[in-house]
N, C-alpha and C positions, 0 to 999 in steps of 0.2 A: 151885291157883294157878301160873299160869306164871312160871318161874324165869329171869330175864335177868341176865347178867353184863354190866356196862358199862365198858369200859376207857377210862383217859385222862379220868376225872371229878375235876376239882379239887374241893377241899373246899368253895371257896365256891360251886359248882355244884351242890352234892348237895341243898341245900334246893330248889332249883329243879326237880329231878328228882322229889323227893317231893312238891311241892305239885300238881305238873301231872300225877302218875299217876293218873288218873281211871279207868283199868282194873284198879287195884289188882295190878299186875304184883309179883311178889316180886324186888326189885332187890338186886343186890350192886354195889358200886362199888370198883373197882380204879383208884387215881390214877394209876399209871403207865400209859404207852401199851402196847400189847399187844408183846411181844415172844416171842422163842423161850423166855426164861427163865421168863416168867409165864404161859404159856398154860393152865397147870394149875389157874390160878384159875377157869376156867369150868368144870372139872370138876363133874357135876350140875347144871348149866343145861340149861334149853330152847332158849336162844337168846342170842346175843351181840351187843352193839352196840359199835361202835368209832368213831372219829374219824380224821382225817387223820393220816398219819405212822404209824399202827399197822402193824404187820408182819402182813398178812393174805395171806400166801403158801401154797402147797400144804403144807409141812410143819405150819403150825399148823391149816390147815383139815382136814388128816387126822386131826390130833389130835381136833379137834371133831367131826368125823363118827364117829371111834371111840366117843366118849361119848354118841351119838345126838342131838348137836345139829344141827338142820336150816335154822336162821335166823341167817344173820351180816348184819347190818345197820350202815351207816355213819351217822352224823349230819352228814356233810360234804355238800357239793354234789360236789366231785371224788371220782373214785372210781379214780385210777389206783395207790392203795395196795392194791386188792382184785384177787385172782387169779381172774378171772371164769371162765375155763376149768377150772381145777382145781375151783371151786365147783360147776361144771355136771357136772364128770366125777363129783364125790362126792354128787351130789345135795342141795346145799345151795343154798338160795334167798337171794339177795342184794337188797338195796334200798338207795336214798340219799334223802336230803333235797334236791329239786330246786331250793329257793330258801329265803333266809331274809331278815331286813330287809336291804334293799339300801343303807341308809344306814350300816351298821356299816364295809363296807370302802370305801364312796365317802368317807365323812367322813374315813378314814385317809389315803387317797390324796389327798385335796383338802388335808387338813393337812400332809402330807410336801411336796406341789407348793407351797404358799404358804410353807412354811418355808425351802424353799431359792431359791425365787423372791426373796423378799425378804432373803435371804442372813441369816437368824436365826442359824441354827447357828454361821455363821462368827463372828459377833458374840459369841455366848454362849461359843464356845470362847476368844475372846480375854479376854473380861472375867473368866472363871473364871482367869485366870492375872493378873489385875489389869492387863490391858493395855485402857485405854479410850481408845486411838487410833482414829481413822477412816479406813479405808483405801479406795483406789478400788474394791477389791472388794466392798464394801458398797454401793455406788451401785446404785440399782435403778429398774426402770420401776415403774408402779402396775397393777395386775390388770384395772382397767377399760380402760385402753389396750392389752391384751395378747390375743393369740389361744392358745386352749387347744385342743389336738388329742386326741380321744378315740378310742383304737384299739379297737373293740370297743362299740358303744353298745347293749349290751343292758341289763339291769335295773340293773347296778352302775355301768356307764359312762353310763348315762342319768341316774341319780341324782347322780353325780359333776358332770355336764355341768349340771345345774340349779342346783347350789350355785355354781360358777364364773358362770353366766349371771345368777345373781340379784345378783352384783358387779359385773356390767357388762361381764365379757369378751366376746369373741367368740369362740364355740365351733364348731369344724370337727370332722367324724368321719369315720371310715372304717369300714364295716361291710358285708358282701356281702348281709346280710339285715336291713336296717334295719325297725324297726316305724314304723307311721304317727305315733307319737308322736315318735320320735327324728327324723323327716324335719321336723316342725314345729319342734322345739326346736333342732337343730344344722343348720349347712349341711354336707350329703355331700359328701365329696370322694373322689378316691382317694389311695391311700396316699403317693405320692409329693408330692402338692400338700399332704396335711396336715403332713408332715415339714418340708416347705420352709418353712410358713408360721408353725408354732406355736411360741410362747415356752415352753410346758410340753407336753409330751407325757405321756399317761398311758394304761396298757395294760391292758385288761381282756378277755384272750382265753383260751379254755380251752386247756389243754396237752393235745397229743396224741403220746404215746410214739411215736418213731420218724417224726414227720410235721412238727413244728414246733419241734424244739429249735433254739436260737441264733436265733429270730426276730429279735431285736436283735442283728444282728452289724455288722461293719464297713461294710457298704454302707448299712445302715438308719441308722447313726449319720452318716455322712458327708452323707446326704441331708437331715439335720435342720438346722434354722436354728442359725447358729453362736451359741453361749452360751445355748443352750435347757437346759431341766430336763427330766430323764426319770425318770418314775415306773414302778415295777412293783409291782403288789399281786395278780398272777395266778399265776404260777409262777416259780421260780426257773430251771428248766431254758430258759425261753423267752430268757434273756439270756446273751449270749456275755461273760463277765467280761473277757478281755482287750481286747475291742473297746472296752468301756465305760471301762475304765482309761486306754486309750489316748487317747479322746475327752476324758477330763478333762484328762489331762496336757497335750494340743494346745490347751485352751482351748475346743475345738468344743462340748464340752458344759460347763455351769457347776455342774451337780450331779445326782446321782443317789440317788432316794430308793427303798427296797423294803421290802417286809413278808416277802420270799420269797428264799430261798436255795436253793442245789444241796445236795444230801445232807441233807436236813432230818431223816431219821430219826436222823442221827448227831449232830446239832445243836441243834434245838429242844428246849427243854426242860432243857438241861443247862448247868452251869456249868462254865466252863474256867479253870484257873488264871492263864492270859495268853492273847493273841491267837495266840502261837505254838502252843498246844495244840489249836487248834481243826482239827478232821480234814479241812480241805479248802482247799487253797493259794489258791484263788479268793476264798473267804469271808475268809479271811485279809488278802489283798491289799485287798479291799473295806474291810474295817475299819480298816486302816492309813491308807485315804485320806479318813477324816472330816478336817475337816468337810465335805469336799465330797461326800461320801458318807453318808446316812442310812440306818440298817438297824434295823428293829424285829424282834421275834422271832415273826412270823405271829401278830399279835394283831387283825388286820383284823374278823375275827369275834366277838372277845372283848368282846361287848356285851352288856347285860341282853335287849334286844329280840330280838337274834339267836338267844341262847342258849335263849330261850323258845320261838321258833319251830322251832329244830332238835328240842328235846325234844318238843313237841307232835306234830311231824310224826312223829318216829320212833316215838312211842308208838302213832300211827294207824297206821303201817305194819306194826307187830306186830300191832295188833288187827285190821286188815283181813285179813291173811294167815292169822291163826289161826282167823277166823270165816267167812271166804269163801273161802280158798285161794288168794288172789292179792292183790296191792297195785299201785295204779297207778303207783307209785314204783320198781318191780322193775328191777333192771338184770341184763343177760344178757351172757355172752360173744359 
């Protein structure tokens, strides 16, 4: 029986792993994300399964290789946490999950967008303090009179666009390689046009280290419509925090909603005694900007359908490579 150690498996997720284990893998679950401190939990395994924000660097891969582990797969779409070159050097195969329920992230992005668009967070923050006054800042448009811009209209962006479209919003999108379905659903425009027109801008683009850090910078924000809402459920590295905070301070942005932050390995999954203890100054500054800023702890994919998809595909990836020597979802340096 093939032994697999899976890191970052929450207790609520374990029954799904067990139920979907149609190949009868011998599974060991580690609740914590993979770190240098708990790498030894995989000793004796044939393969390892990780998730985003696990430390899959050369040091840990060398340990795996030393124990004869040949397969280290991730149950995430993104794989910037995986050291592909080190894996290639050590003869370790890697694979990912190319996609899961697009509604998971799309619904969260939509929820963040509507919460800020209708100033719900501002209203709640006031009533929590027994303040029931109604300020000018709570005055809002209605979504059917608004324009929503989707930056990157792949599966996730397309699904979010459908949600807004169903409520009567005008949807515009920017994508260098739009699908035929995207062309039918949204009006395709260039990025400056999208930013100038949109009341809500939602970002769904992959992060390419060394290439598109700070995609959302001062120039990006200055091109946005005054009073617009910005949503980022893609990657924290895409957002230049000082530029966003300046936009909020100036009133050019009315709100920023994000499910992702920088330095997630040091932050996500941890509880801090205070905002001051969060080990990233930019994230501290964003937290202090509430209620104009909404942050969720990277829970976009934390839904039952998405989890089931991730597990099924991960199990299939292991089965395929073990029985045929390859998997369609392999990733390489």
